[in-house]
N, C-alpha and C positions, 0 to 999 in steps of 0.2 A: 586413831590418829588419821589425819589426812595424809595420804602418801601418793607420790613421793613428796617429801617435805624436808627443808633444812631449817632448823631452829637455832637462831644465833643469840647468844647472851654477850653483850658488851659489858666490860667492867664487872665480870662475874664475881669478883672478890667482894663487891658491895652487897651481893645477895647471898653468897655462900662462904662467908668467913667462918673461922673456927668456932665451934660451939663450946659452951661451957665456961666462957669468960664471965668475969664478975659483972661487967657492964652490959651483958646481953639481956635484951628484953624478952619476955616470954613469947610475945607475938612474933618476934624475929626468929626465935627458935622453932616455932611451929611452921613458919614459912619455909625455913630450911629443910625441915623434916618432910614437908609436903613436896618440895622440889626433888628431894632424893627418891621419894616414893614414885613420883611421876617419871623420873629418869629410869627407874627400874622397869617401867612399863614400855619404854622405847627399846624394843629388841627386834632384831631381824629374824628371830626364830619363829615368829607367828606368821604363817602364810597369808597372803592377800588373795582372797577368793572373790571372783566377780559374780558368782552366784552360789546358791545353796548346794547345787549339784556339782560344783567344781571339786576336782580331786585334790585333796590336801597334799598329796605326794608330788604333784606336778605344779602346784600353785607357786607363784613367785612371792618371795618374802617382802614384807613391807620395807620400803626405802625411806626411813626417817633418820636423818643425821642431826646430831646435836653438836654445835660448835660454840666455843666460848673463848673470850679474850680477856686478858688481865695484864696489868703491869706489876702486880704483886702476887705471884703464884704461891709464895710462902705463907700467905694469909688464908689460903683456901682450907676448908674443912677436909680432913683426911678421907671421909666417906665420899665427898664430892670428887676429890682428886682420883679416887679409885674408879669412879664411874666415867671419868674422862680418860679413856684408855690410852689415847695417843696424846702425848704432851710435847709440843714442838716449840722451840725457841726461835723467834724471828729476830735476827740481829739488826743493828742500825744499818741504814742503806749505805752501800759503797758508792764509789764514784759514778758508776753507770746508773745506779738507782737515784742518786741525788740529781744527776743530769736530767733524768726523766721527770722527776718531781718538779724541777724548775720549768721544764717545758709545759707540764700540765697547768701549773699555777700561773704561768705568764701567757697563756694562750690568748686571753682577751686584753692583755696589757700592752699599751703602746710604748715601745722601747726605742731608745736612741741606737743608731747603728753601731756605736762604739762599745756597746755592752758585750762583755766577754763572759759567756756562761761557764766556760771551762775554768776560768779563774775563780768564779764564784763557787764552783764545785770544789776546788782545792781548798778554798778558805772556809768551807763549811764541813770539813771532816769532823766526824763525831756528832753531827747534828741528826736529830730524828726527823721523820717525815713532817711532824707538826712544827718543828723548829724551822725547816725550810719554808713551809707555808707562811709562817710568821715573818720570815725575812722578806719574802715576796710582798706580803701585805704592807709591811713597814716601808719598803722601798717605794711601793706604788703611792703611798700617802705622803712621802717625803717632800715632793715638789709642791703639793698643795699646801702643806703646813708652812713651808718657807714663804710661799706667796701670800698666805693669809697673815703671817707675822709681819711681812713687809707692808701689807695693806694697812694693818693696824698702826704701824709706825707712821705711815703717810696720812693717816686720818680717814682712810676709805672704810666705809661701813661694811660689815660682813654681808649684809643683804645685797649690796652692790657687787661685791666680789662674787657672790653666787650667780649673779646675772651674767658676769663675764666668763662664761663657761669655756669659750674658745681659748681665752688667754690662760686659764688655769689648766686646761687639758693639754699638758705638754708631755713629751716622751720622758720616760724614766731613764736616767743616765747611770753610767757605771759608778759615779761618785755616790749617787743615791743608794745603790746596792751595797757599796762598801761601808757606808755609814750605817745602813740597816744591819749589816753583819756585826758591826761593833755594838749596836744597841740590843741585839737579840743574842743572848748567850745560850749555849747548849743546855738542854734540860736534863740530860743523863750524864752523871758523873762516872769516873773510873770505878769508884766503890760500888755503884749500882750495877755496872757491867760485870764486876767480879761476883756480886751476889747472884745475878742471873746464871752465871757460869757454874757456880757451886751448886745451885739448886738443880740445874739440868743434869749435872753429874750424878746426883743422888736420885732424882725422880723423873728425869727425862725418858721419854718412850716414843720412838719414831717408827 
């Protein structure tokens, strides 16, 4: 392995789901088996030597870290779960986290001075990071959609509207954000949160 290295698997459940299911393809089973074998090879017990003459007793261990993320930890194969020694649950963002997410997503967005981020933070309780991003994207497009709809009603062609960039590029208002919050529902339900909590009580390891 190249070291130091961090290997990150996103949506690890798509690759390492439980083996032995009736719908599992042979090729998929072999991929999972090979992944498990390779993960066994990632161990800090093998010293990293810069030369053949280096003393194994004083050599530094290889620094290879394997990270994985999933929204469905209960679907992971038991053998893979054992190899992921530390299992950490990252909850939904709280007020401070959602406020920071709004700041990140709206960094390049022109906003009206009346926009109250604190109110948006309160109204998006229970939203995930992706949900907050979708709210910001929806709000940023709200003004453009309204003006495009009005242009169609007035018989103005879409091509001409695209040429009038200065008229379309208007600040996003608080009303746009509130409408976006209504249009974008939270993607994680109470039952899902309870499922995560129950799984962590049984398999969590920090």
